Chimera marker file (.cmm) of the C-alpha trace (Angstrom):
<marker_set name="trace">
<marker id="1" x="103.980" y="119.446" z="80.312" r="1" g="1" b="0" radius="0.5"/>
<marker id="2" x="106.099" y="122.458" z="81.107" r="1" g="1" b="0" radius="0.5"/>
<marker id="3" x="108.289" y="122.979" z="84.146" r="1" g="1" b="0" radius="0.5"/>
<marker id="4" x="105.844" y="125.470" z="85.670" r="1" g="1" b="0" radius="0.5"/>
<marker id="5" x="102.944" y="123.041" z="85.300" r="1" g="1" b="0" radius="0.5"/>
<marker id="6" x="104.996" y="120.239" z="86.839" r="1" g="1" b="0" radius="0.5"/>
<marker id="7" x="105.962" y="122.416" z="89.805" r="1" g="1" b="0" radius="0.5"/>
<marker id="8" x="102.360" y="123.575" z="90.297" r="1" g="1" b="0" radius="0.5"/>
<marker id="9" x="101.116" y="119.991" z="90.173" r="1" g="1" b="0" radius="0.5"/>
<marker id="10" x="103.736" y="118.905" z="92.690" r="1" g="1" b="0" radius="0.5"/>
<marker id="11" x="102.680" y="121.629" z="95.121" r="1" g="1" b="0" radius="0.5"/>
<marker id="12" x="98.954" y="120.874" z="94.843" r="1" g="1" b="0" radius="0.5"/>
<marker id="13" x="99.312" y="117.351" z="96.235" r="1" g="1" b="0" radius="0.5"/>
<marker id="14" x="100.933" y="117.282" z="99.670" r="1" g="1" b="0" radius="0.5"/>
<marker id="15" x="101.975" y="114.196" z="101.626" r="1" g="1" b="0" radius="0.5"/>
<marker id="16" x="100.478" y="113.902" z="105.105" r="1" g="1" b="0" radius="0.5"/>
<marker id="17" x="103.277" y="112.925" z="107.447" r="1" g="1" b="0" radius="0.5"/>
<marker id="18" x="103.893" y="109.201" z="107.492" r="1" g="1" b="0" radius="0.5"/>
<marker id="19" x="100.286" y="108.224" z="106.807" r="1" g="1" b="0" radius="0.5"/>
<marker id="20" x="100.840" y="107.133" z="103.224" r="1" g="1" b="0" radius="0.5"/>
<marker id="21" x="98.082" y="109.479" z="102.048" r="1" g="1" b="0" radius="0.5"/>
<marker id="22" x="98.286" y="112.686" z="100.035" r="1" g="1" b="0" radius="0.5"/>
<marker id="23" x="95.962" y="115.674" z="100.270" r="1" g="1" b="0" radius="0.5"/>
<marker id="24" x="95.050" y="117.940" z="97.360" r="1" g="1" b="0" radius="0.5"/>
<marker id="25" x="94.043" y="121.239" z="98.961" r="1" g="1" b="0" radius="0.5"/>
<marker id="26" x="92.559" y="122.793" z="95.826" r="1" g="1" b="0" radius="0.5"/>
<marker id="27" x="90.431" y="119.783" z="94.884" r="1" g="1" b="0" radius="0.5"/>
<marker id="28" x="89.703" y="118.962" z="98.553" r="1" g="1" b="0" radius="0.5"/>
<marker id="29" x="90.449" y="115.304" z="98.144" r="1" g="1" b="0" radius="0.5"/>
<marker id="30" x="92.548" y="112.705" z="99.872" r="1" g="1" b="0" radius="0.5"/>
<marker id="31" x="94.387" y="109.989" z="97.936" r="1" g="1" b="0" radius="0.5"/>
<marker id="32" x="95.998" y="106.744" z="99.032" r="1" g="1" b="0" radius="0.5"/>
<marker id="33" x="97.567" y="103.776" z="97.252" r="1" g="1" b="0" radius="0.5"/>
<marker id="34" x="97.077" y="100.140" z="98.099" r="1" g="1" b="0" radius="0.5"/>
<marker id="35" x="98.764" y="97.044" z="96.709" r="1" g="1" b="0" radius="0.5"/>
<marker id="36" x="98.462" y="93.353" z="97.385" r="1" g="1" b="0" radius="0.5"/>
<marker id="37" x="100.084" y="90.238" z="96.071" r="1" g="1" b="0" radius="0.5"/>
<marker id="38" x="98.112" y="87.353" z="94.673" r="1" g="1" b="0" radius="0.5"/>
<marker id="39" x="97.211" y="84.354" z="96.792" r="1" g="1" b="0" radius="0.5"/>
<marker id="40" x="99.634" y="81.635" z="95.680" r="1" g="1" b="0" radius="0.5"/>
<marker id="41" x="97.223" y="78.881" z="96.719" r="1" g="1" b="0" radius="0.5"/>
<marker id="42" x="94.398" y="80.167" z="94.523" r="1" g="1" b="0" radius="0.5"/>
<marker id="43" x="93.488" y="77.919" z="91.584" r="1" g="1" b="0" radius="0.5"/>
<marker id="44" x="93.883" y="80.744" z="89.028" r="1" g="1" b="0" radius="0.5"/>
<marker id="45" x="94.678" y="84.458" z="88.724" r="1" g="1" b="0" radius="0.5"/>
<marker id="46" x="91.024" y="85.520" z="88.678" r="1" g="1" b="0" radius="0.5"/>
<marker id="47" x="90.337" y="83.899" z="92.048" r="1" g="1" b="0" radius="0.5"/>
<marker id="48" x="93.582" y="85.299" z="93.476" r="1" g="1" b="0" radius="0.5"/>
<marker id="49" x="92.642" y="88.769" z="92.246" r="1" g="1" b="0" radius="0.5"/>
<marker id="50" x="89.455" y="88.886" z="94.359" r="1" g="1" b="0" radius="0.5"/>
<marker id="51" x="91.339" y="88.596" z="97.644" r="1" g="1" b="0" radius="0.5"/>
<marker id="52" x="94.180" y="90.806" z="96.437" r="1" g="1" b="0" radius="0.5"/>
<marker id="53" x="91.745" y="93.562" z="95.443" r="1" g="1" b="0" radius="0.5"/>
<marker id="54" x="90.005" y="93.384" z="98.827" r="1" g="1" b="0" radius="0.5"/>
<marker id="55" x="93.361" y="93.522" z="100.637" r="1" g="1" b="0" radius="0.5"/>
<marker id="56" x="94.652" y="96.434" z="98.525" r="1" g="1" b="0" radius="0.5"/>
<marker id="57" x="91.458" y="98.417" z="99.152" r="1" g="1" b="0" radius="0.5"/>
<marker id="58" x="91.662" y="97.766" z="102.906" r="1" g="1" b="0" radius="0.5"/>
<marker id="59" x="95.282" y="98.956" z="102.894" r="1" g="1" b="0" radius="0.5"/>
<marker id="60" x="94.363" y="102.166" z="101.055" r="1" g="1" b="0" radius="0.5"/>
<marker id="61" x="91.368" y="102.755" z="103.352" r="1" g="1" b="0" radius="0.5"/>
<marker id="62" x="93.617" y="102.468" z="106.401" r="1" g="1" b="0" radius="0.5"/>
<marker id="63" x="95.886" y="105.135" z="104.904" r="1" g="1" b="0" radius="0.5"/>
<marker id="64" x="92.876" y="107.378" z="104.188" r="1" g="1" b="0" radius="0.5"/>
<marker id="65" x="91.703" y="107.142" z="107.813" r="1" g="1" b="0" radius="0.5"/>
<marker id="66" x="95.216" y="107.974" z="109.035" r="1" g="1" b="0" radius="0.5"/>
<marker id="67" x="95.311" y="110.909" z="106.618" r="1" g="1" b="0" radius="0.5"/>
<marker id="68" x="91.959" y="112.189" z="107.877" r="1" g="1" b="0" radius="0.5"/>
<marker id="69" x="93.261" y="112.041" z="111.439" r="1" g="1" b="0" radius="0.5"/>
<marker id="70" x="96.360" y="113.980" z="110.356" r="1" g="1" b="0" radius="0.5"/>
<marker id="71" x="94.066" y="116.613" z="108.841" r="1" g="1" b="0" radius="0.5"/>
<marker id="72" x="92.306" y="117.006" z="112.186" r="1" g="1" b="0" radius="0.5"/>
<marker id="73" x="89.144" y="115.024" z="111.508" r="1" g="1" b="0" radius="0.5"/>
<marker id="74" x="87.697" y="113.805" z="114.768" r="1" g="1" b="0" radius="0.5"/>
<marker id="75" x="86.848" y="110.212" z="113.996" r="1" g="1" b="0" radius="0.5"/>
<marker id="76" x="83.327" y="109.283" z="115.048" r="1" g="1" b="0" radius="0.5"/>
<marker id="77" x="82.057" y="105.723" z="115.483" r="1" g="1" b="0" radius="0.5"/>
<marker id="78" x="83.022" y="102.962" z="113.075" r="1" g="1" b="0" radius="0.5"/>
<marker id="79" x="79.689" y="103.065" z="111.199" r="1" g="1" b="0" radius="0.5"/>
<marker id="80" x="80.288" y="106.662" z="110.108" r="1" g="1" b="0" radius="0.5"/>
<marker id="81" x="83.839" y="105.819" z="109.063" r="1" g="1" b="0" radius="0.5"/>
<marker id="82" x="82.636" y="102.792" z="107.070" r="1" g="1" b="0" radius="0.5"/>
<marker id="83" x="79.988" y="104.861" z="105.260" r="1" g="1" b="0" radius="0.5"/>
<marker id="84" x="82.543" y="107.547" z="104.465" r="1" g="1" b="0" radius="0.5"/>
<marker id="85" x="85.027" y="105.014" z="103.064" r="1" g="1" b="0" radius="0.5"/>
<marker id="86" x="82.284" y="103.523" z="100.863" r="1" g="1" b="0" radius="0.5"/>
<marker id="87" x="82.184" y="106.862" z="99.035" r="1" g="1" b="0" radius="0.5"/>
<marker id="88" x="85.869" y="106.586" z="98.081" r="1" g="1" b="0" radius="0.5"/>
<marker id="89" x="86.352" y="105.928" z="94.391" r="1" g="1" b="0" radius="0.5"/>
<marker id="90" x="88.993" y="103.819" z="92.702" r="1" g="1" b="0" radius="0.5"/>
<marker id="91" x="90.931" y="106.066" z="90.335" r="1" g="1" b="0" radius="0.5"/>
<marker id="92" x="93.712" y="103.859" z="89.058" r="1" g="1" b="0" radius="0.5"/>
<marker id="93" x="93.524" y="100.091" z="89.280" r="1" g="1" b="0" radius="0.5"/>
<marker id="94" x="96.172" y="97.829" z="87.796" r="1" g="1" b="0" radius="0.5"/>
<marker id="95" x="96.079" y="94.063" z="87.685" r="1" g="1" b="0" radius="0.5"/>
<marker id="96" x="99.113" y="91.829" z="87.458" r="1" g="1" b="0" radius="0.5"/>
<marker id="97" x="99.076" y="88.693" z="85.344" r="1" g="1" b="0" radius="0.5"/>
<marker id="98" x="99.547" y="86.670" z="88.538" r="1" g="1" b="0" radius="0.5"/>
<marker id="99" x="96.454" y="88.163" z="90.193" r="1" g="1" b="0" radius="0.5"/>
<marker id="100" x="98.159" y="90.950" z="92.127" r="1" g="1" b="0" radius="0.5"/>
<marker id="101" x="96.385" y="94.307" z="92.389" r="1" g="1" b="0" radius="0.5"/>
<marker id="102" x="97.508" y="97.929" z="92.732" r="1" g="1" b="0" radius="0.5"/>
<marker id="103" x="94.971" y="100.715" z="93.170" r="1" g="1" b="0" radius="0.5"/>
<marker id="104" x="94.497" y="104.335" z="94.195" r="1" g="1" b="0" radius="0.5"/>
<marker id="105" x="91.515" y="105.446" z="96.269" r="1" g="1" b="0" radius="0.5"/>
<marker id="106" x="90.273" y="109.029" z="96.176" r="1" g="1" b="0" radius="0.5"/>
<marker id="107" x="88.070" y="110.458" z="98.910" r="1" g="1" b="0" radius="0.5"/>
<marker id="108" x="86.389" y="113.856" z="98.682" r="1" g="1" b="0" radius="0.5"/>
<marker id="109" x="86.781" y="115.899" z="101.874" r="1" g="1" b="0" radius="0.5"/>
<marker id="110" x="84.455" y="118.749" z="100.885" r="1" g="1" b="0" radius="0.5"/>
<marker id="111" x="81.710" y="117.736" z="103.339" r="1" g="1" b="0" radius="0.5"/>
<marker id="112" x="84.081" y="117.073" z="106.254" r="1" g="1" b="0" radius="0.5"/>
<marker id="113" x="85.026" y="119.493" z="109.007" r="1" g="1" b="0" radius="0.5"/>
<marker id="114" x="88.826" y="119.465" z="108.839" r="1" g="1" b="0" radius="0.5"/>
<marker id="115" x="91.264" y="121.672" z="110.742" r="1" g="1" b="0" radius="0.5"/>
<marker id="116" x="93.477" y="122.218" z="107.685" r="1" g="1" b="0" radius="0.5"/>
<link id1="1" id2="2" r="1" g="1" b="0" radius="0.2"/>
<link id1="2" id2="3" r="1" g="1" b="0" radius="0.2"/>
<link id1="3" id2="4" r="1" g="1" b="0" radius="0.2"/>
<link id1="4" id2="5" r="1" g="1" b="0" radius="0.2"/>
<link id1="5" id2="6" r="1" g="1" b="0" radius="0.2"/>
<link id1="6" id2="7" r="1" g="1" b="0" radius="0.2"/>
<link id1="7" id2="8" r="1" g="1" b="0" radius="0.2"/>
<link id1="8" id2="9" r="1" g="1" b="0" radius="0.2"/>
<link id1="9" id2="10" r="1" g="1" b="0" radius="0.2"/>
<link id1="10" id2="11" r="1" g="1" b="0" radius="0.2"/>
<link id1="11" id2="12" r="1" g="1" b="0" radius="0.2"/>
<link id1="12" id2="13" r="1" g="1" b="0" radius="0.2"/>
<link id1="13" id2="14" r="1" g="1" b="0" radius="0.2"/>
<link id1="14" id2="15" r="1" g="1" b="0" radius="0.2"/>
<link id1="15" id2="16" r="1" g="1" b="0" radius="0.2"/>
<link id1="16" id2="17" r="1" g="1" b="0" radius="0.2"/>
<link id1="17" id2="18" r="1" g="1" b="0" radius="0.2"/>
<link id1="18" id2="19" r="1" g="1" b="0" radius="0.2"/>
<link id1="19" id2="20" r="1" g="1" b="0" radius="0.2"/>
<link id1="20" id2="21" r="1" g="1" b="0" radius="0.2"/>
<link id1="21" id2="22" r="1" g="1" b="0" radius="0.2"/>
<link id1="22" id2="23" r="1" g="1" b="0" radius="0.2"/>
<link id1="23" id2="24" r="1" g="1" b="0" radius="0.2"/>
<link id1="24" id2="25" r="1" g="1" b="0" radius="0.2"/>
<link id1="25" id2="26" r="1" g="1" b="0" radius="0.2"/>
<link id1="26" id2="27" r="1" g="1" b="0" radius="0.2"/>
<link id1="27" id2="28" r="1" g="1" b="0" radius="0.2"/>
<link id1="28" id2="29" r="1" g="1" b="0" radius="0.2"/>
<link id1="29" id2="30" r="1" g="1" b="0" radius="0.2"/>
<link id1="30" id2="31" r="1" g="1" b="0" radius="0.2"/>
<link id1="31" id2="32" r="1" g="1" b="0" radius="0.2"/>
<link id1="32" id2="33" r="1" g="1" b="0" radius="0.2"/>
<link id1="33" id2="34" r="1" g="1" b="0" radius="0.2"/>
<link id1="34" id2="35" r="1" g="1" b="0" radius="0.2"/>
<link id1="35" id2="36" r="1" g="1" b="0" radius="0.2"/>
<link id1="36" id2="37" r="1" g="1" b="0" radius="0.2"/>
<link id1="37" id2="38" r="1" g="1" b="0" radius="0.2"/>
<link id1="38" id2="39" r="1" g="1" b="0" radius="0.2"/>
<link id1="39" id2="40" r="1" g="1" b="0" radius="0.2"/>
<link id1="40" id2="41" r="1" g="1" b="0" radius="0.2"/>
<link id1="41" id2="42" r="1" g="1" b="0" radius="0.2"/>
<link id1="42" id2="43" r="1" g="1" b="0" radius="0.2"/>
<link id1="43" id2="44" r="1" g="1" b="0" radius="0.2"/>
<link id1="44" id2="45" r="1" g="1" b="0" radius="0.2"/>
<link id1="45" id2="46" r="1" g="1" b="0" radius="0.2"/>
<link id1="46" id2="47" r="1" g="1" b="0" radius="0.2"/>
<link id1="47" id2="48" r="1" g="1" b="0" radius="0.2"/>
<link id1="48" id2="49" r="1" g="1" b="0" radius="0.2"/>
<link id1="49" id2="50" r="1" g="1" b="0" radius="0.2"/>
<link id1="50" id2="51" r="1" g="1" b="0" radius="0.2"/>
<link id1="51" id2="52" r="1" g="1" b="0" radius="0.2"/>
<link id1="52" id2="53" r="1" g="1" b="0" radius="0.2"/>
<link id1="53" id2="54" r="1" g="1" b="0" radius="0.2"/>
<link id1="54" id2="55" r="1" g="1" b="0" radius="0.2"/>
<link id1="55" id2="56" r="1" g="1" b="0" radius="0.2"/>
<link id1="56" id2="57" r="1" g="1" b="0" radius="0.2"/>
<link id1="57" id2="58" r="1" g="1" b="0" radius="0.2"/>
<link id1="58" id2="59" r="1" g="1" b="0" radius="0.2"/>
<link id1="59" id2="60" r="1" g="1" b="0" radius="0.2"/>
<link id1="60" id2="61" r="1" g="1" b="0" radius="0.2"/>
<link id1="61" id2="62" r="1" g="1" b="0" radius="0.2"/>
<link id1="62" id2="63" r="1" g="1" b="0" radius="0.2"/>
<link id1="63" id2="64" r="1" g="1" b="0" radius="0.2"/>
<link id1="64" id2="65" r="1" g="1" b="0" radius="0.2"/>
<link id1="65" id2="66" r="1" g="1" b="0" radius="0.2"/>
<link id1="66" id2="67" r="1" g="1" b="0" radius="0.2"/>
<link id1="67" id2="68" r="1" g="1" b="0" radius="0.2"/>
<link id1="68" id2="69" r="1" g="1" b="0" radius="0.2"/>
<link id1="69" id2="70" r="1" g="1" b="0" radius="0.2"/>
<link id1="70" id2="71" r="1" g="1" b="0" radius="0.2"/>
<link id1="71" id2="72" r="1" g="1" b="0" radius="0.2"/>
<link id1="72" id2="73" r="1" g="1" b="0" radius="0.2"/>
<link id1="73" id2="74" r="1" g="1" b="0" radius="0.2"/>
<link id1="74" id2="75" r="1" g="1" b="0" radius="0.2"/>
<link id1="75" id2="76" r="1" g="1" b="0" radius="0.2"/>
<link id1="76" id2="77" r="1" g="1" b="0" radius="0.2"/>
<link id1="77" id2="78" r="1" g="1" b="0" radius="0.2"/>
<link id1="78" id2="79" r="1" g="1" b="0" radius="0.2"/>
<link id1="79" id2="80" r="1" g="1" b="0" radius="0.2"/>
<link id1="80" id2="81" r="1" g="1" b="0" radius="0.2"/>
<link id1="81" id2="82" r="1" g="1" b="0" radius="0.2"/>
<link id1="82" id2="83" r="1" g="1" b="0" radius="0.2"/>
<link id1="83" id2="84" r="1" g="1" b="0" radius="0.2"/>
<link id1="84" id2="85" r="1" g="1" b="0" radius="0.2"/>
<link id1="85" id2="86" r="1" g="1" b="0" radius="0.2"/>
<link id1="86" id2="87" r="1" g="1" b="0" radius="0.2"/>
<link id1="87" id2="88" r="1" g="1" b="0" radius="0.2"/>
<link id1="88" id2="89" r="1" g="1" b="0" radius="0.2"/>
<link id1="89" id2="90" r="1" g="1" b="0" radius="0.2"/>
<link id1="90" id2="91" r="1" g="1" b="0" radius="0.2"/>
<link id1="91" id2="92" r="1" g="1" b="0" radius="0.2"/>
<link id1="92" id2="93" r="1" g="1" b="0" radius="0.2"/>
<link id1="93" id2="94" r="1" g="1" b="0" radius="0.2"/>
<link id1="94" id2="95" r="1" g="1" b="0" radius="0.2"/>
<link id1="95" id2="96" r="1" g="1" b="0" radius="0.2"/>
<link id1="96" id2="97" r="1" g="1" b="0" radius="0.2"/>
<link id1="97" id2="98" r="1" g="1" b="0" radius="0.2"/>
<link id1="98" id2="99" r="1" g="1" b="0" radius="0.2"/>
<link id1="99" id2="100" r="1" g="1" b="0" radius="0.2"/>
<link id1="100" id2="101" r="1" g="1" b="0" radius="0.2"/>
<link id1="101" id2="102" r="1" g="1" b="0" radius="0.2"/>
<link id1="102" id2="103" r="1" g="1" b="0" radius="0.2"/>
<link id1="103" id2="104" r="1" g="1" b="0" radius="0.2"/>
<link id1="104" id2="105" r="1" g="1" b="0" radius="0.2"/>
<link id1="105" id2="106" r="1" g="1" b="0" radius="0.2"/>
<link id1="106" id2="107" r="1" g="1" b="0" radius="0.2"/>
<link id1="107" id2="108" r="1" g="1" b="0" radius="0.2"/>
<link id1="108" id2="109" r="1" g="1" b="0" radius="0.2"/>
<link id1="109" id2="110" r="1" g="1" b="0" radius="0.2"/>
<link id1="110" id2="111" r="1" g="1" b="0" radius="0.2"/>
<link id1="111" id2="112" r="1" g="1" b="0" radius="0.2"/>
<link id1="112" id2="113" r="1" g="1" b="0" radius="0.2"/>
<link id1="113" id2="114" r="1" g="1" b="0" radius="0.2"/>
<link id1="114" id2="115" r="1" g="1" b="0" radius="0.2"/>
<link id1="115" id2="116" r="1" g="1" b="0" radius="0.2"/>
</marker_set>
């Protein structure tokens, strides 16, 4: 990848304050990372991974909601927020051998009325 492509890519994805989310203006999508450690009391890594994946997703969803607020989205009731977050897709999910999970959620903002 050339220098120009790297610079263009870096400019397309902008951090949103201290929300932990990034917004891609051209693609109209919001991204957030989540990570969670494995439950040490779980009997094996597979069982630990279930809770870790749920926790990592919740962490990323919280960052997405904060990012939407930063973009000027007026947050309606919790049912609308929950339905919107269900549409977020997992783009990059990594599993540790101990059951830990790291993931990236991507949410399309094309249908939302944002100030930015």
